[in-house]
C-alpha positions as CSV (number, residue, x, y, z in Angstrom):
1,X,76.1,102.5,106.5
2,X,73.4,100.1,105.0
3,X,70.0,101.5,104.5
4,X,67.2,99.3,103.9
5,X,63.5,99.9,103.1
6,X,60.7,98.1,103.9
7,X,57.2,98.3,101.8
8,X,53.9,96.2,103.3
9,X,50.4,96.3,102.5
10,X,48.1,95.7,105.7
11,X,45.7,93.4,105.2
12,X,47.2,91.7,102.2
13,X,44.3,89.3,101.2
14,X,41.7,91.9,101.7
15,X,44.0,94.4,99.8
16,X,44.5,91.7,96.9
17,X,40.7,91.2,96.1
18,X,40.2,94.9,96.1
19,X,42.6,95.3,93.5
20,X,41.6,92.9,91.3
21,X,37.8,94.1,91.9
22,X,37.6,97.5,92.6
23,X,33.7,97.2,93.2
24,X,34.6,95.9,96.8
25,X,36.6,99.2,97.8
26,X,34.9,101.0,101.1
27,X,32.6,97.9,101.4
28,X,32.1,95.8,104.2
29,X,34.5,92.6,103.5
30,X,35.5,89.9,105.0
31,X,37.2,86.6,104.1
32,X,36.2,83.3,105.5
33,X,37.3,79.6,105.3
34,X,34.1,79.0,104.1
35,X,30.4,79.9,103.5
36,X,28.5,78.5,106.1
37,X,26.9,80.8,109.2
38,X,29.5,79.1,111.8
39,X,32.7,79.1,109.5
40,X,35.4,81.9,111.1
41,X,36.6,84.7,109.3
42,X,40.2,84.7,108.2
43,X,40.5,88.1,107.6
44,X,38.4,91.9,107.4
45,X,38.6,95.0,105.3
46,X,39.3,98.1,107.3
47,X,35.7,99.3,106.9
48,X,34.4,95.9,108.7
49,X,37.2,96.8,111.6
50,X,35.5,99.8,111.8
51,X,32.0,98.5,112.9
52,X,33.7,96.1,115.3
53,X,33.9,93.0,113.1
54,X,37.3,91.2,114.0
55,X,38.9,88.2,112.4
56,X,38.5,84.6,114.1
57,X,34.3,85.5,114.4
58,X,32.1,83.5,112.5
59,X,30.0,84.5,110.1
60,X,27.1,84.6,111.8
61,X,28.6,86.7,114.6
62,X,29.7,89.0,112.2
63,X,26.6,89.4,110.0
64,X,24.7,90.3,113.7
65,X,26.8,93.5,113.8
66,X,26.5,94.3,110.1
67,X,23.8,92.7,107.7
68,X,25.9,94.4,104.7
69,X,28.9,92.1,105.2
70,X,30.1,90.3,102.0
71,X,32.2,87.4,102.7
72,X,34.3,85.9,100.2
73,X,36.7,82.7,99.5
74,X,40.8,83.6,99.9
75,X,42.0,84.3,96.2
76,X,45.7,82.8,95.8
77,X,45.7,84.2,92.1
78,X,44.9,87.7,93.2
79,X,47.4,87.5,95.9
80,X,50.1,86.7,93.7
81,X,49.3,89.1,91.0
82,X,49.2,91.7,93.6
83,X,52.4,90.4,95.2
84,X,54.2,90.6,91.4
85,X,52.8,94.1,90.9
86,X,54.2,95.1,94.4
87,X,57.5,94.0,93.3
88,X,57.8,95.7,90.3
89,X,56.3,99.0,91.7
90,X,59.4,99.0,94.0
91,X,61.9,97.6,91.2
92,X,61.1,100.8,89.5
93,X,62.8,102.9,92.1
94,X,65.7,100.2,93.3
95,X,67.1,97.4,90.9
96,X,67.7,95.7,94.5
97,X,64.6,94.1,95.8
98,X,63.9,90.9,98.0
99,X,60.3,89.1,98.5
100,X,59.4,88.7,101.8
101,X,56.1,87.1,102.7
102,X,53.1,88.1,100.8
103,X,52.8,91.6,101.0
104,X,55.8,92.6,102.5
105,X,58.7,93.5,100.2
106,X,62.5,95.1,101.2
107,X,64.9,96.9,98.9
108,X,68.3,98.3,99.2
109,X,68.8,102.4,99.3
110,X,72.3,102.2,98.4
111,X,73.0,104.8,95.7
112,X,69.3,106.5,95.3
113,X,70.7,109.9,97.7
114,X,71.9,110.5,94.4
115,X,68.6,110.8,92.5
116,X,66.1,111.5,95.8
117,X,66.7,114.8,98.0
118,X,66.3,112.5,101.5
119,X,64.9,109.5,102.4
120,X,61.7,111.2,103.1
121,X,61.4,112.3,99.7
122,X,62.4,108.5,98.7
123,X,59.6,106.7,100.6
124,X,57.1,109.1,99.5
125,X,57.9,107.9,95.9
126,X,57.9,104.3,96.8
127,X,54.2,105.0,98.3
128,X,53.4,106.6,94.9
129,X,54.3,103.7,93.0
130,X,52.4,101.5,95.1
131,X,49.3,103.2,94.9
132,X,49.9,103.0,90.9
133,X,49.7,99.6,91.2
134,X,46.1,99.9,93.3
135,X,47.6,98.7,96.6
136,X,48.1,101.3,99.9
137,X,51.4,100.6,101.6
138,X,53.1,101.5,104.7
139,X,56.9,102.2,104.8
140,X,59.5,101.7,106.9
141,X,63.3,102.5,106.2
142,X,66.5,101.6,108.6
143,X,69.7,100.2,109.1
144,X,68.5,96.6,108.9
145,X,65.8,94.7,107.4
146,X,64.2,93.5,111.0
147,X,64.1,97.0,112.3
148,X,62.8,98.1,108.7
149,X,59.7,95.6,108.7
150,X,59.1,96.9,112.5
151,X,58.9,100.4,111.2
152,X,56.5,99.3,108.5
153,X,54.2,97.3,110.4
154,X,53.7,100.4,112.7
155,X,51.8,102.0,109.4
156,X,52.3,105.1,107.6
157,X,55.4,106.0,106.8
158,X,58.2,106.0,109.4
159,X,62.0,106.5,108.6
160,X,64.6,105.1,111.7
161,X,67.6,107.6,111.7
162,X,70.9,106.0,111.8
163,X,71.8,105.5,115.6
164,X,68.3,106.1,116.6
165,X,67.2,102.5,116.4
166,X,67.3,102.2,120.1
167,X,64.9,104.5,120.9
168,X,62.3,103.0,118.4
169,X,62.9,99.7,119.7
170,X,62.5,100.5,123.5
171,X,58.8,101.6,123.1
172,X,57.6,99.2,120.8
173,X,55.0,96.8,122.3
174,X,56.1,93.1,121.9
175,X,52.6,92.3,120.4
176,X,54.0,94.1,117.1
177,X,56.4,91.4,116.2
178,X,53.8,88.4,115.6
179,X,55.3,86.0,118.1
180,X,54.4,82.3,117.0
181,X,55.7,79.2,119.4
182,X,59.4,78.8,120.7
183,X,61.3,75.5,120.1
184,X,59.5,73.9,122.6
185,X,56.1,74.6,121.5
186,X,55.4,77.4,123.9
187,X,53.1,80.7,123.0
188,X,56.3,83.1,123.2
189,X,53.9,86.0,123.7
190,X,52.4,84.5,126.6
191,X,55.3,83.7,128.0
192,X,57.1,86.9,127.9
193,X,54.0,88.6,129.2
194,X,54.0,86.0,132.4
195,X,57.7,87.4,133.1
196,X,56.4,90.8,133.2
197,X,57.8,91.7,129.3
198,X,55.5,94.1,127.5
199,X,58.0,95.7,125.0
200,X,61.2,95.3,123.6
201,X,63.1,97.4,125.3
202,X,62.9,95.0,128.6
203,X,63.7,92.3,127.0
204,X,66.8,93.9,125.5
205,X,68.0,93.8,129.0
206,X,67.3,89.9,129.6
207,X,70.9,87.8,129.5
208,X,70.6,86.0,125.9
209,X,72.2,82.8,127.4
210,X,69.6,82.8,129.8
211,X,66.9,83.7,127.6
212,X,68.0,80.8,125.0
213,X,68.1,78.0,127.6
214,X,64.5,78.6,128.6
215,X,63.1,79.6,125.1
216,X,65.3,78.1,122.7
217,X,66.8,79.6,119.7
218,X,64.0,81.9,118.7
219,X,64.2,83.7,122.5
220,X,68.0,84.5,121.6
221,X,67.0,86.0,118.0
222,X,64.5,87.9,119.8
223,X,66.8,89.8,122.4
224,X,69.3,90.1,119.3
225,X,66.5,92.0,117.8
226,X,65.8,93.8,120.8
227,X,69.0,95.3,121.1
228,X,69.0,96.1,117.2
229,X,71.7,93.8,116.4
230,X,70.4,91.4,113.6
231,X,71.6,91.8,110.5
232,X,70.2,89.2,108.1
233,X,71.3,90.3,104.5
234,X,69.3,91.4,101.6
235,X,68.5,88.5,99.3
236,X,67.5,90.5,95.8
237,X,65.4,88.3,93.6
238,X,65.9,87.9,89.8
239,X,64.3,90.3,87.2
240,X,60.9,88.6,86.1
241,X,61.0,87.6,82.6
242,X,57.1,87.6,82.2
243,X,54.2,89.9,83.4
244,X,51.1,87.9,84.7
245,X,47.6,88.8,85.8
246,X,45.3,86.4,87.0
247,X,41.9,86.4,88.0
248,X,39.3,83.5,89.4
249,X,36.0,84.3,88.3
250,X,33.1,83.8,90.7
251,X,31.2,82.5,87.5
252,X,31.6,81.0,84.3
253,X,31.9,83.4,81.3
254,X,30.4,82.2,77.9
255,X,30.4,85.3,75.6
256,X,33.1,87.7,74.5
257,X,31.6,90.4,75.5
258,X,32.0,90.1,79.1
259,X,35.0,88.2,78.9
260,X,36.8,91.3,77.2
261,X,35.7,93.7,80.0
262,X,37.1,91.5,82.6
263,X,40.1,91.4,80.3
264,X,40.7,95.0,79.9
265,X,41.1,95.8,83.6
266,X,43.7,93.0,83.6
267,X,45.5,94.5,81.0
268,X,45.6,98.4,82.0
269,X,47.1,96.5,85.3
270,X,49.6,94.8,83.5
271,X,50.1,97.9,81.2
272,X,50.7,100.1,84.2
273,X,53.3,97.6,85.7
274,X,54.9,97.6,82.3
275,X,54.9,101.4,82.0
276,X,56.8,102.1,85.5
277,X,59.3,99.6,84.9
278,X,59.8,101.7,81.6
279,X,58.6,98.6,79.2
280,X,56.2,97.8,76.6
281,X,53.9,94.7,75.9
282,X,55.2,92.2,73.2
283,X,53.7,89.1,72.5
284,X,51.0,87.8,74.9
285,X,49.7,83.9,75.9
286,X,46.3,83.7,77.3
287,X,45.4,80.5,79.9
288,X,41.9,79.9,80.4
289,X,40.4,77.5,83.0
290,X,37.0,76.3,81.6
291,X,33.9,74.4,83.1
292,X,34.6,70.3,83.0
293,X,38.5,70.8,84.3
294,X,39.0,72.0,80.8
295,X,42.0,74.4,79.9
296,X,42.6,76.7,76.8
297,X,46.0,78.5,75.4
298,X,46.4,80.8,73.3
299,X,49.4,83.0,72.0
300,X,48.8,86.1,70.6
301,X,51.7,87.9,68.5
302,X,51.5,91.6,68.9
303,X,53.2,93.4,65.7
304,X,54.6,96.1,67.0
305,X,54.9,96.2,71.0
306,X,52.7,98.9,72.8
307,X,51.1,99.5,75.9
308,X,48.3,100.7,74.1
309,X,45.4,98.8,76.2
310,X,42.6,98.9,73.5
311,X,44.7,97.8,70.5
312,X,46.0,94.9,72.4
313,X,42.7,93.6,73.7
314,X,41.7,94.0,69.6
315,X,44.2,92.0,68.8
316,X,43.0,89.5,71.5
317,X,39.2,89.9,70.6
318,X,40.0,89.0,66.8
319,X,41.9,85.9,68.0
320,X,39.4,84.5,70.3
321,X,36.7,85.5,68.0
322,X,38.4,83.4,65.1
323,X,38.2,80.3,67.5
324,X,36.5,80.6,70.9
325,X,37.0,78.6,73.6
326,X,34.3,75.7,74.0
327,X,33.1,76.1,77.1
328,X,32.4,78.7,80.1
329,X,35.7,80.4,81.4
330,X,36.0,80.3,84.9
331,X,39.8,81.4,85.5
332,X,42.0,84.0,83.3
333,X,45.6,84.2,83.4
334,X,47.2,86.9,80.8
335,X,51.2,86.5,80.3
336,X,52.8,89.4,78.2
337,X,56.6,89.0,77.3
338,X,57.9,92.6,78.2
339,X,60.2,94.3,75.2
340,X,62.1,97.8,75.5
341,X,60.7,100.8,73.3
342,X,62.6,101.4,70.5
343,X,64.7,105.0,70.8
344,X,64.7,107.3,68.2
345,X,66.9,110.7,67.3
346,X,65.8,113.4,65.4
347,X,67.8,114.3,62.1
348,X,69.0,118.0,61.8
349,X,68.2,117.8,57.9
350,X,64.8,115.6,57.5
351,X,61.1,116.0,58.3
352,X,60.2,114.5,62.1
353,X,59.0,111.6,62.1
354,X,56.4,109.7,64.2
355,X,57.4,109.2,67.9
356,X,58.2,105.3,68.6
357,X,55.1,105.0,71.0
358,X,52.7,106.6,68.8
359,X,54.0,104.9,65.5
360,X,53.9,101.3,67.5
361,X,50.4,102.2,68.8
362,X,49.3,102.9,65.1
363,X,50.8,99.6,63.7
364,X,49.2,97.5,66.5
365,X,45.9,99.0,65.6
366,X,46.4,98.5,61.9
367,X,47.5,94.7,62.9
368,X,44.1,94.2,65.1
369,X,42.4,95.4,61.4
370,X,44.1,93.6,59.2
371,X,45.7,90.7,61.2
372,X,49.4,90.8,62.3
373,X,50.7,88.9,59.5
374,X,49.5,91.4,57.1
375,X,51.1,94.5,58.4
376,X,55.2,94.7,57.9
377,X,57.5,96.0,55.0
378,X,57.6,95.1,51.6
379,X,61.0,93.5,50.8
380,X,62.0,92.3,47.5
381,X,62.0,89.1,47.4
382,X,65.3,86.9,45.8
383,X,64.1,85.6,42.7
384,X,64.7,87.0,39.3
385,X,60.8,88.0,38.7
386,X,60.7,91.4,39.7
387,X,57.5,91.8,41.3
388,X,58.6,88.8,43.6
389,X,57.9,90.5,47.3
390,X,57.7,89.4,50.8
391,X,56.7,91.0,54.0
392,X,59.0,91.8,57.0
393,X,58.5,93.1,60.4
394,X,57.7,97.6,60.1
395,X,61.3,98.9,60.9
396,X,61.5,102.2,59.7
397,X,64.9,102.8,57.8
398,X,67.8,104.3,58.6
399,X,69.1,108.1,57.1
400,X,70.5,107.2,53.8
401,X,74.6,108.5,53.9
402,X,75.4,111.4,52.3
403,X,77.7,110.6,49.9
404,X,81.2,113.0,49.9
405,X,80.6,114.0,46.4
406,X,77.2,115.2,46.7
407,X,77.5,118.7,45.9
408,X,79.6,117.6,42.4
409,X,77.0,115.4,41.3
410,X,74.5,117.3,38.9
411,X,73.2,114.1,36.6
412,X,69.7,113.3,37.4
413,X,68.4,109.8,37.0
414,X,65.3,108.4,36.0
415,X,63.5,106.5,38.6
416,X,60.9,103.8,38.0
417,X,57.4,103.5,38.8
418,X,56.9,99.7,39.2
419,X,52.9,98.7,38.1
420,X,51.3,96.2,40.3
421,X,49.8,94.3,39.2
422,X,51.3,94.4,35.8
423,X,48.6,95.9,33.3
424,X,48.0,93.7,30.1
425,X,48.1,96.0,27.0
426,X,48.1,95.6,23.4
427,X,51.4,96.1,21.2
428,X,51.7,96.0,17.7
429,X,55.3,94.3,16.2
430,X,56.7,94.2,12.7
431,X,59.8,91.1,12.6
432,X,59.0,90.8,16.2
433,X,60.0,94.1,17.0
434,X,57.6,96.5,18.8
435,X,56.5,99.6,17.1
436,X,52.9,100.7,18.3
437,X,51.6,100.4,21.9
438,X,48.2,100.8,22.8
439,X,46.1,100.4,26.1
440,X,44.1,102.2,29.0
441,X,45.4,105.7,29.1
442,X,48.1,104.9,26.7
443,X,48.5,105.0,22.9
444,X,51.5,106.0,21.0
445,X,54.1,105.0,18.5
446,X,57.8,103.7,19.7
447,X,60.5,105.7,18.7
448,X,63.4,103.8,20.5
449,X,63.6,101.1,22.0
450,X,66.0,98.7,24.1
451,X,65.7,94.9,24.5
452,X,64.8,92.3,24.6
453,X,66.0,90.8,27.7
454,X,65.0,87.1,28.9
455,X,64.3,86.5,32.1
456,X,62.9,82.9,33.3
457,X,63.2,81.0,36.7
458,X,61.1,78.7,39.5
459,X,60.6,76.0,36.5
460,X,62.2,74.2,39.9
461,X,58.6,74.3,41.6
462,X,57.2,72.0,39.4
463,X,53.5,71.4,38.0
464,X,50.6,73.1,39.5
465,X,47.4,71.7,38.8
466,X,48.4,70.3,35.2
467,X,49.9,73.7,34.5
468,X,53.3,74.7,34.2
469,X,55.1,76.5,36.8
470,X,57.3,78.9,36.5
471,X,58.0,82.1,34.1
472,X,59.9,83.0,30.9
473,X,59.6,86.6,29.8
474,X,61.2,88.8,27.3
475,X,61.7,92.5,28.8
476,X,61.8,95.9,26.6
477,X,62.4,99.5,27.2
478,X,60.4,101.8,25.2
479,X,60.6,105.8,24.5
480,X,57.1,106.6,23.2
481,X,56.2,109.8,20.5
482,X,54.5,110.8,23.7
483,X,57.1,111.5,25.6
484,X,57.1,108.5,28.1
485,X,59.8,106.0,28.7
486,X,58.3,102.6,29.7
487,X,59.2,99.1,30.5
488,X,57.0,96.1,29.1
489,X,57.2,92.6,28.9
490,X,56.1,89.6,26.9
491,X,54.9,86.5,28.7
492,X,56.0,83.7,26.5
493,X,53.8,81.2,27.7
494,X,50.5,83.3,27.5
495,X,52.5,85.0,24.4
496,X,50.3,88.4,26.2
497,X,52.2,91.9,26.6
498,X,52.2,93.6,30.1
499,X,53.0,97.2,31.1
500,X,55.6,96.7,33.8
501,X,56.5,99.9,35.0
502,X,57.4,103.7,34.0
503,X,59.9,106.0,34.0
504,X,59.7,109.4,36.2
């Protein structure tokens, strides 16, 4: 039998505002259609409700009850971010999730009994995940979406056991349904009250055809719901490709320091959402709404995906300091492309390497200090010039394979230690053959020589400021009287000698 869970956040517009601005938590807060004294309140916080303030009151009436009342505008940006965070929280438990009205989601519990010991433990995990993203939820579990939604609207955690849906629906008051108008435009709740209906159990005993004749299709659906026979299918949503947080500021911010404080809280919420889904932050896209209806967009590359908020914020600050916004910022939108963390496997014969998350955090901090384009792995360029290098993204190399005849291999090979940049030296020659080498910490007679080998290239690059581009060099390998073996070359363009490397 199917089991559906409904997760619902009561007073969602208020909860979304508190999540975006924790300073509102525990305050006497209300959302007004406007800030005029005679404007009506659309929603109130639990603290305001305890004092007797209700939605529908005017601001003047509510402030007569409590002078501490704070009235703010409704924030669609905060509600959108909060609803996305709610979806991420429940998707960390179940992969099949349907998005409902703002602050309400459903998820399929099929197969989760293999992971959790009972539906009570499962709902407790769901509540814990939603609390991690900054909201207090109610949870309901039943055989279909409608009954699970009604169970969640009752508050707390309610698990309706299979086969006992009728017991739950019989006592449920009709005002818990949030009835609208019928097909004929009548107020359904008022009409049913005139018929003497107070609970769903009373409505379930009516004839659906007779109710449909008087109340239309909506009335028939109510009778079907009261009998527990409504089975709307669960429509799963597509997985989010980006993680977004949006904040609308009460006033414009012109300095980067206070802007960083606001973005830090947003990044912390995004990092929490990513970590719940076992993801890390990749490239970041900033979108600022500025005064004068202007916009500002910036893409910040992340060298190594990481959930380290400090490193990510440093990257953003460096980017903004290089080219700051030209006007006061009134809204902030941060979009993060998620990445899968790179797994690692320990080798039995090699020393342990840093954990992937710590290594990625260190690289992100280095990129913040030096710039994303200055951190990576040096790789040899496809060129005859031996010192030609390029910077590739950093990735720890895999362990080299052990050759089959490793035990029999006893010949020690020389390894050259390249000197970059090549160090200029003085070479004394006889008949153009090097006989003595002198330079910094170097001075000895040549006792053995190999070469020369000529290398030239990059002539196709043309001319640069009147100077001929490209290189042409003669390379030698020398064994000196002091016991060292070196590689040197002569630049035929400048007729100078350079020390290119030493063999160890």
